[in-house]
C-alpha beads as a LAMMPS data file, in Angstrom:
LAMMPS data file: protein, C-alpha beads

351 atoms
350 bonds

1 atom types
1 bond types

-500.0 500.0 xlo xhi
-500.0 500.0 ylo yhi
-500.0 500.0 zlo zhi

Masses

1 110.0

Atoms # bond

1 1 1 315.515 167.191 265.807
2 1 1 319.117 165.914 264.898
3 1 1 322.224 166.534 265.979
4 1 1 324.322 168.774 264.167
5 1 1 327.083 166.955 262.494
6 1 1 329.851 169.458 264.091
7 1 1 328.351 168.501 267.505
8 1 1 328.601 164.598 266.908
9 1 1 332.004 164.883 264.893
10 1 1 333.103 166.564 268.415
11 1 1 331.454 163.622 270.634
12 1 1 333.430 161.440 268.424
13 1 1 336.837 162.929 269.266
14 1 1 335.636 162.882 272.896
15 1 1 334.810 159.392 273.071
16 1 1 338.039 158.020 270.681
17 1 1 340.196 160.177 273.513
18 1 1 338.171 158.507 276.414
19 1 1 339.235 155.093 274.859
20 1 1 343.046 156.244 273.702
21 1 1 343.235 157.552 277.759
22 1 1 342.245 154.411 279.238
23 1 1 343.876 151.672 277.719
24 1 1 346.764 153.353 276.366
25 1 1 347.900 156.350 278.680
26 1 1 346.752 153.972 281.553
27 1 1 348.698 151.171 280.684
28 1 1 351.281 153.485 279.682
29 1 1 351.618 151.822 276.229
30 1 1 351.335 155.110 274.395
31 1 1 351.716 157.550 277.360
32 1 1 351.850 160.815 275.379
33 1 1 349.293 160.060 272.328
34 1 1 348.296 163.634 271.955
35 1 1 351.535 165.155 271.648
36 1 1 353.310 162.843 269.190
37 1 1 353.072 161.584 265.566
38 1 1 352.349 157.929 266.551
39 1 1 349.149 158.770 268.585
40 1 1 347.509 161.151 266.693
41 1 1 348.059 159.184 263.347
42 1 1 347.887 155.733 264.465
43 1 1 346.579 155.641 267.800
44 1 1 343.622 157.898 268.205
45 1 1 341.934 157.277 264.864
46 1 1 342.663 153.328 265.384
47 1 1 340.618 153.594 268.742
48 1 1 337.937 156.034 267.830
49 1 1 337.109 154.456 264.556
50 1 1 336.925 150.899 266.198
51 1 1 334.319 152.457 269.075
52 1 1 332.434 154.539 267.031
53 1 1 332.086 151.270 264.527
54 1 1 331.116 149.085 266.822
55 1 1 329.047 151.498 269.501
56 1 1 326.785 152.088 266.066
57 1 1 326.429 148.025 266.129
58 1 1 325.640 147.524 269.598
59 1 1 323.221 150.573 270.311
60 1 1 320.284 149.292 267.503
61 1 1 316.597 149.600 267.912
62 1 1 317.181 146.877 270.696
63 1 1 318.056 147.713 274.582
64 1 1 321.602 147.770 275.173
65 1 1 323.011 144.872 277.456
66 1 1 326.131 144.079 279.258
67 1 1 326.758 140.951 277.096
68 1 1 327.040 142.674 273.916
69 1 1 329.506 145.530 275.119
70 1 1 332.030 142.678 276.172
71 1 1 331.947 140.809 272.687
72 1 1 331.718 144.140 270.869
73 1 1 334.742 144.815 272.825
74 1 1 336.420 142.033 272.530
75 1 1 336.214 142.359 268.962
76 1 1 338.126 145.473 268.953
77 1 1 340.559 143.697 271.069
78 1 1 341.609 141.336 267.625
79 1 1 342.753 144.194 266.371
80 1 1 345.975 143.078 268.363
81 1 1 346.536 140.312 265.530
82 1 1 346.437 141.940 261.928
83 1 1 347.691 145.475 263.286
84 1 1 349.708 145.279 266.378
85 1 1 350.761 141.134 265.744
86 1 1 350.787 141.148 269.809
87 1 1 348.870 137.939 269.482
88 1 1 351.788 136.272 267.848
89 1 1 354.053 137.680 268.657
90 1 1 353.854 139.811 272.190
91 1 1 355.898 142.797 272.841
92 1 1 355.189 142.331 276.606
93 1 1 355.268 140.078 279.224
94 1 1 357.298 136.867 279.464
95 1 1 355.174 133.996 279.205
96 1 1 355.783 131.313 276.612
97 1 1 352.417 129.498 276.911
98 1 1 351.139 129.151 272.968
99 1 1 348.184 127.516 271.463
100 1 1 346.716 127.417 267.956
101 1 1 349.643 130.128 267.369
102 1 1 348.735 132.370 269.560
103 1 1 350.472 133.697 273.021
104 1 1 347.676 132.243 275.415
105 1 1 347.989 134.606 278.485
106 1 1 348.273 138.143 276.390
107 1 1 345.879 137.044 274.371
108 1 1 343.265 135.907 277.275
109 1 1 344.154 139.267 279.112
110 1 1 343.725 141.956 276.018
111 1 1 340.934 139.829 274.739
112 1 1 338.504 138.804 278.039
113 1 1 339.586 141.995 279.897
114 1 1 341.554 144.865 278.861
115 1 1 340.387 145.661 275.960
116 1 1 336.561 145.064 276.727
117 1 1 336.680 146.480 279.849
118 1 1 339.397 149.955 279.312
119 1 1 338.764 150.503 275.383
120 1 1 335.354 149.759 275.009
121 1 1 332.993 149.726 277.854
122 1 1 334.497 152.353 280.598
123 1 1 335.351 154.688 277.574
124 1 1 331.202 154.800 276.437
125 1 1 330.305 154.966 280.076
126 1 1 332.509 157.858 280.798
127 1 1 331.385 159.631 277.746
128 1 1 327.777 158.915 277.969
129 1 1 327.899 159.990 281.601
130 1 1 329.541 163.147 281.356
131 1 1 328.269 164.478 277.527
132 1 1 324.794 163.065 276.772
133 1 1 321.505 162.865 278.713
134 1 1 321.029 159.091 278.695
135 1 1 322.139 156.389 280.963
136 1 1 321.991 153.328 278.836
137 1 1 325.471 151.963 279.878
138 1 1 324.904 152.568 283.171
139 1 1 321.425 150.782 283.096
140 1 1 322.940 147.431 281.364
141 1 1 325.172 147.005 284.897
142 1 1 324.124 145.036 287.576
143 1 1 321.959 146.451 289.929
144 1 1 324.581 146.547 292.748
145 1 1 327.231 148.330 290.936
146 1 1 324.829 150.738 289.362
147 1 1 323.763 151.795 293.171
148 1 1 327.483 152.365 293.649
149 1 1 328.185 154.294 290.744
150 1 1 324.716 156.316 291.164
151 1 1 324.927 157.094 294.430
152 1 1 326.915 158.357 297.372
153 1 1 329.543 156.321 297.305
154 1 1 330.232 157.321 293.534
155 1 1 332.874 159.542 295.083
156 1 1 334.781 156.812 296.837
157 1 1 334.230 154.485 293.224
158 1 1 335.960 157.354 291.477
159 1 1 338.885 157.429 293.657
160 1 1 339.589 153.510 294.069
161 1 1 339.326 153.367 289.823
162 1 1 341.811 156.466 289.558
163 1 1 344.257 154.787 292.127
164 1 1 343.908 151.567 290.218
165 1 1 344.598 153.613 287.123
166 1 1 347.544 154.925 288.786
167 1 1 349.227 151.739 289.702
168 1 1 348.650 150.131 286.659
169 1 1 350.547 152.784 285.223
170 1 1 353.292 153.019 287.430
171 1 1 354.334 149.763 286.021
172 1 1 355.676 150.505 282.916
173 1 1 356.494 154.491 283.929
174 1 1 360.454 155.430 284.370
175 1 1 360.085 158.272 287.233
176 1 1 357.278 160.216 288.985
177 1 1 357.832 163.125 287.324
178 1 1 357.472 160.940 283.463
179 1 1 353.949 159.539 285.252
180 1 1 352.996 163.396 286.512
181 1 1 353.510 164.802 282.946
182 1 1 351.837 161.628 281.511
183 1 1 348.466 162.193 283.298
184 1 1 348.610 165.688 283.736
185 1 1 349.192 165.947 279.925
186 1 1 346.455 163.889 279.191
187 1 1 344.143 165.273 281.534
188 1 1 344.282 168.659 279.706
189 1 1 343.549 167.773 276.440
190 1 1 340.452 165.804 277.682
191 1 1 339.544 169.120 279.762
192 1 1 340.445 171.543 276.736
193 1 1 337.985 169.370 274.585
194 1 1 335.337 169.162 277.433
195 1 1 335.513 173.205 277.467
196 1 1 334.962 173.094 273.850
197 1 1 332.104 170.688 274.100
198 1 1 330.402 172.879 276.698
199 1 1 330.733 176.019 274.337
200 1 1 329.539 174.123 270.937
201 1 1 326.490 172.809 273.024
202 1 1 325.490 175.741 275.027
203 1 1 324.224 173.400 278.116
204 1 1 322.258 171.567 275.345
205 1 1 322.483 167.435 275.888
206 1 1 321.134 164.783 273.473
207 1 1 321.360 160.911 274.596
208 1 1 324.241 158.752 273.599
209 1 1 321.822 157.567 270.706
210 1 1 321.794 160.816 268.655
211 1 1 325.209 161.220 269.353
212 1 1 326.493 157.564 267.536
213 1 1 326.718 157.758 264.046
214 1 1 323.707 157.351 261.450
215 1 1 323.475 154.112 259.140
216 1 1 325.399 156.254 256.381
217 1 1 328.187 157.841 258.781
218 1 1 328.853 154.208 259.486
219 1 1 329.371 152.695 256.619
220 1 1 332.080 155.816 256.063
221 1 1 333.953 155.060 259.144
222 1 1 333.771 151.246 258.530
223 1 1 335.500 152.043 255.119
224 1 1 337.791 153.890 257.183
225 1 1 338.460 151.367 259.713
226 1 1 339.069 148.596 256.842
227 1 1 341.724 151.199 255.244
228 1 1 343.516 151.466 259.034
229 1 1 343.391 147.436 258.916
230 1 1 345.469 147.603 255.729
231 1 1 347.303 150.023 255.919
232 1 1 348.521 149.475 259.619
233 1 1 348.444 145.990 258.864
234 1 1 351.090 145.870 255.940
235 1 1 353.253 148.860 257.455
236 1 1 353.547 147.918 261.083
237 1 1 355.505 144.974 262.081
238 1 1 355.354 143.325 258.979
239 1 1 357.882 140.566 260.080
240 1 1 355.712 139.361 262.643
241 1 1 352.856 138.465 260.616
242 1 1 352.853 134.714 260.898
243 1 1 353.856 132.838 257.454
244 1 1 351.840 129.698 258.460
245 1 1 348.175 129.295 258.222
246 1 1 347.310 127.555 261.490
247 1 1 347.884 131.228 263.520
248 1 1 345.262 133.017 261.129
249 1 1 342.993 130.657 261.576
250 1 1 342.757 130.487 265.077
251 1 1 342.332 134.412 264.970
252 1 1 339.417 133.946 262.082
253 1 1 337.780 131.354 264.573
254 1 1 337.809 134.149 267.075
255 1 1 336.329 136.564 265.181
256 1 1 333.693 134.172 263.924
257 1 1 333.171 132.984 267.656
258 1 1 332.828 136.466 268.973
259 1 1 330.756 137.990 265.833
260 1 1 328.207 134.846 266.207
261 1 1 327.668 135.690 269.815
262 1 1 327.145 139.407 269.313
263 1 1 324.483 139.078 266.654
264 1 1 322.996 136.574 269.054
265 1 1 322.818 138.485 271.350
266 1 1 321.706 141.853 269.758
267 1 1 319.304 139.561 268.092
268 1 1 317.461 138.686 271.645
269 1 1 317.982 141.795 273.313
270 1 1 314.812 142.894 274.881
271 1 1 313.396 145.828 272.473
272 1 1 313.333 149.534 273.692
273 1 1 310.315 150.777 275.035
274 1 1 309.851 153.698 272.389
275 1 1 310.342 150.661 269.515
276 1 1 307.413 148.477 271.300
277 1 1 305.176 151.564 271.509
278 1 1 305.401 152.402 268.015
279 1 1 307.414 156.048 269.135
280 1 1 309.799 158.216 267.677
281 1 1 313.240 155.936 268.507
282 1 1 316.048 157.682 270.572
283 1 1 318.229 158.989 267.944
284 1 1 315.636 161.597 266.641
285 1 1 315.007 162.802 270.170
286 1 1 314.818 166.713 271.187
287 1 1 318.233 167.846 273.028
288 1 1 317.556 167.970 276.952
289 1 1 317.204 171.522 278.621
290 1 1 320.259 173.237 279.452
291 1 1 321.705 172.702 282.851
292 1 1 320.225 169.018 282.296
293 1 1 321.829 166.307 284.522
294 1 1 324.477 164.170 283.635
295 1 1 324.927 160.800 285.750
296 1 1 328.842 161.750 286.086
297 1 1 329.174 165.145 287.348
298 1 1 332.166 167.563 286.372
299 1 1 333.452 166.974 290.238
300 1 1 333.759 163.484 289.648
301 1 1 335.842 164.129 286.322
302 1 1 338.273 166.542 288.161
303 1 1 338.606 164.222 291.253
304 1 1 340.137 161.657 288.842
305 1 1 342.285 163.753 287.062
306 1 1 343.792 164.899 290.374
307 1 1 343.985 161.474 291.893
308 1 1 344.989 159.206 288.647
309 1 1 348.417 161.221 288.205
310 1 1 349.366 161.448 291.702
311 1 1 348.875 157.884 292.090
312 1 1 350.663 157.153 289.140
313 1 1 353.969 159.124 290.331
314 1 1 353.664 157.891 293.988
315 1 1 353.320 154.135 292.752
316 1 1 356.326 154.379 290.865
317 1 1 358.389 154.481 293.983
318 1 1 356.874 151.153 294.787
319 1 1 356.600 149.095 291.660
320 1 1 356.593 145.834 293.324
321 1 1 353.682 146.528 294.871
322 1 1 352.078 148.015 291.642
323 1 1 353.186 145.150 289.859
324 1 1 351.335 142.880 292.206
325 1 1 348.171 144.827 291.944
326 1 1 348.523 144.554 288.017
327 1 1 348.929 140.848 288.501
328 1 1 345.786 140.515 290.711
329 1 1 343.850 142.704 288.312
330 1 1 344.534 140.628 285.355
331 1 1 343.214 137.717 287.479
332 1 1 340.087 139.135 288.687
333 1 1 339.804 140.545 285.295
334 1 1 339.844 137.241 283.591
335 1 1 337.564 135.673 285.902
336 1 1 334.842 138.324 285.107
337 1 1 335.481 137.788 281.116
338 1 1 335.239 134.297 281.301
339 1 1 332.037 134.675 283.267
340 1 1 330.724 137.502 280.680
341 1 1 331.467 134.854 278.396
342 1 1 329.616 132.098 279.464
343 1 1 327.080 134.030 280.013
344 1 1 326.704 135.398 276.609
345 1 1 326.642 131.937 275.657
346 1 1 324.149 130.461 277.579
347 1 1 321.789 133.602 278.044
348 1 1 322.045 135.547 274.983
349 1 1 320.105 138.885 275.095
350 1 1 319.851 138.883 278.278
351 1 1 319.271 142.106 279.726

Bonds

1 1 1 2
2 1 2 3
3 1 3 4
4 1 4 5
5 1 5 6
6 1 6 7
7 1 7 8
8 1 8 9
9 1 9 10
10 1 10 11
11 1 11 12
12 1 12 13
13 1 13 14
14 1 14 15
15 1 15 16
16 1 16 17
17 1 17 18
18 1 18 19
19 1 19 20
20 1 20 21
21 1 21 22
22 1 22 23
23 1 23 24
24 1 24 25
25 1 25 26
26 1 26 27
27 1 27 28
28 1 28 29
29 1 29 30
30 1 30 31
31 1 31 32
32 1 32 33
33 1 33 34
34 1 34 35
35 1 35 36
36 1 36 37
37 1 37 38
38 1 38 39
39 1 39 40
40 1 40 41
41 1 41 42
42 1 42 43
43 1 43 44
44 1 44 45
45 1 45 46
46 1 46 47
47 1 47 48
48 1 48 49
49 1 49 50
50 1 50 51
51 1 51 52
52 1 52 53
53 1 53 54
54 1 54 55
55 1 55 56
56 1 56 57
57 1 57 58
58 1 58 59
59 1 59 60
60 1 60 61
61 1 61 62
62 1 62 63
63 1 63 64
64 1 64 65
65 1 65 66
66 1 66 67
67 1 67 68
68 1 68 69
69 1 69 70
70 1 70 71
71 1 71 72
72 1 72 73
73 1 73 74
74 1 74 75
75 1 75 76
76 1 76 77
77 1 77 78
78 1 78 79
79 1 79 80
80 1 80 81
81 1 81 82
82 1 82 83
83 1 83 84
84 1 84 85
85 1 85 86
86 1 86 87
87 1 87 88
88 1 88 89
89 1 89 90
90 1 90 91
91 1 91 92
92 1 92 93
93 1 93 94
94 1 94 95
95 1 95 96
96 1 96 97
97 1 97 98
98 1 98 99
99 1 99 100
100 1 100 101
101 1 101 102
102 1 102 103
103 1 103 104
104 1 104 105
105 1 105 106
106 1 106 107
107 1 107 108
108 1 108 109
109 1 109 110
110 1 110 111
111 1 111 112
112 1 112 113
113 1 113 114
114 1 114 115
115 1 115 116
116 1 116 117
117 1 117 118
118 1 118 119
119 1 119 120
120 1 120 121
121 1 121 122
122 1 122 123
123 1 123 124
124 1 124 125
125 1 125 126
126 1 126 127
127 1 127 128
128 1 128 129
129 1 129 130
130 1 130 131
131 1 131 132
132 1 132 133
133 1 133 134
134 1 134 135
135 1 135 136
136 1 136 137
137 1 137 138
138 1 138 139
139 1 139 140
140 1 140 141
141 1 141 142
142 1 142 143
143 1 143 144
144 1 144 145
145 1 145 146
146 1 146 147
147 1 147 148
148 1 148 149
149 1 149 150
150 1 150 151
151 1 151 152
152 1 152 153
153 1 153 154
154 1 154 155
155 1 155 156
156 1 156 157
157 1 157 158
158 1 158 159
159 1 159 160
160 1 160 161
161 1 161 162
162 1 162 163
163 1 163 164
164 1 164 165
165 1 165 166
166 1 166 167
167 1 167 168
168 1 168 169
169 1 169 170
170 1 170 171
171 1 171 172
172 1 172 173
173 1 173 174
174 1 174 175
175 1 175 176
176 1 176 177
177 1 177 178
178 1 178 179
179 1 179 180
180 1 180 181
181 1 181 182
182 1 182 183
183 1 183 184
184 1 184 185
185 1 185 186
186 1 186 187
187 1 187 188
188 1 188 189
189 1 189 190
190 1 190 191
191 1 191 192
192 1 192 193
193 1 193 194
194 1 194 195
195 1 195 196
196 1 196 197
197 1 197 198
198 1 198 199
199 1 199 200
200 1 200 201
201 1 201 202
202 1 202 203
203 1 203 204
204 1 204 205
205 1 205 206
206 1 206 207
207 1 207 208
208 1 208 209
209 1 209 210
210 1 210 211
211 1 211 212
212 1 212 213
213 1 213 214
214 1 214 215
215 1 215 216
216 1 216 217
217 1 217 218
218 1 218 219
219 1 219 220
220 1 220 221
221 1 221 222
222 1 222 223
223 1 223 224
224 1 224 225
225 1 225 226
226 1 226 227
227 1 227 228
228 1 228 229
229 1 229 230
230 1 230 231
231 1 231 232
232 1 232 233
233 1 233 234
234 1 234 235
235 1 235 236
236 1 236 237
237 1 237 238
238 1 238 239
239 1 239 240
240 1 240 241
241 1 241 242
242 1 242 243
243 1 243 244
244 1 244 245
245 1 245 246
246 1 246 247
247 1 247 248
248 1 248 249
249 1 249 250
250 1 250 251
251 1 251 252
252 1 252 253
253 1 253 254
254 1 254 255
255 1 255 256
256 1 256 257
257 1 257 258
258 1 258 259
259 1 259 260
260 1 260 261
261 1 261 262
262 1 262 263
263 1 263 264
264 1 264 265
265 1 265 266
266 1 266 267
267 1 267 268
268 1 268 269
269 1 269 270
270 1 270 271
271 1 271 272
272 1 272 273
273 1 273 274
274 1 274 275
275 1 275 276
276 1 276 277
277 1 277 278
278 1 278 279
279 1 279 280
280 1 280 281
281 1 281 282
282 1 282 283
283 1 283 284
284 1 284 285
285 1 285 286
286 1 286 287
287 1 287 288
288 1 288 289
289 1 289 290
290 1 290 291
291 1 291 292
292 1 292 293
293 1 293 294
294 1 294 295
295 1 295 296
296 1 296 297
297 1 297 298
298 1 298 299
299 1 299 300
300 1 300 301
301 1 301 302
302 1 302 303
303 1 303 304
304 1 304 305
305 1 305 306
306 1 306 307
307 1 307 308
308 1 308 309
309 1 309 310
310 1 310 311
311 1 311 312
312 1 312 313
313 1 313 314
314 1 314 315
315 1 315 316
316 1 316 317
317 1 317 318
318 1 318 319
319 1 319 320
320 1 320 321
321 1 321 322
322 1 322 323
323 1 323 324
324 1 324 325
325 1 325 326
326 1 326 327
327 1 327 328
328 1 328 329
329 1 329 330
330 1 330 331
331 1 331 332
332 1 332 333
333 1 333 334
334 1 334 335
335 1 335 336
336 1 336 337
337 1 337 338
338 1 338 339
339 1 339 340
340 1 340 341
341 1 341 342
342 1 342 343
343 1 343 344
344 1 344 345
345 1 345 346
346 1 346 347
347 1 347 348
348 1 348 349
349 1 349 350
350 1 350 351
């Protein structure tokens, strides 16, 4: 039984909202993306189309791996070149260290940490855990992390993550009131979409693969994404576009590197059990019965939306401490990103 298009469209909106919230609201780059023209006209389409097209590529008839998710997220982050031009002319940070026409620190943070984790991997994890009957993203994680996210320590993990998001947002927030308003506004939109989702699906839950675009839908979304690149690439900060060839060659090389590594990892990924047995692929599976369990409960989602804005508001009064946390996070994130990149190169397709 295939999923109705209106159900898929609603899930796509929820997935895009997750990506925008974690990548843009948490970083305070776009604190109210669902309430202004910039957020609705630029940020939401940009993230939604990227996540949907890249997720369609990753969730082919092979088992999803952590390396493939990371590499797809890095490809998403490369929009910071031709669309925002941040890789060539940053709008944040004081570093002036450049290589190949790109700012090294900002580029490394965006490509190896922030976008792979906050714009792609975690949104997919959250959307699958809250709104589908499958757990493929959870299964791609290391065993120790799976146990922490799937056991009694899960609420503690959610609280720690919500506090981290609050501390990170506080670095850019001007006041406790703005932090509260930003978090509550995003939570209100997410909660409203979640209620609509429950009403539309009536308790039925499909696997994530069934909710992702079909081949024809992915082609349409890919064409829209290309149009976004052309439109926003021309209209956003055109003065920051490099006039010499060198910086463009560097970005093209990164596209080639991450793209080839992703293709290699997808090719060598383990086959799905259904594909091995010649059974019906997951995208055609029946919906789960009403009341089926998700690996992220609504209570955990509510817990996040309570802790996140409160932590952000409190942390605005302790900005130096919040800034230290952000710097430490960058260091840890870059180290983990480098390890995942090395793993994808040395052991492609490893589950």
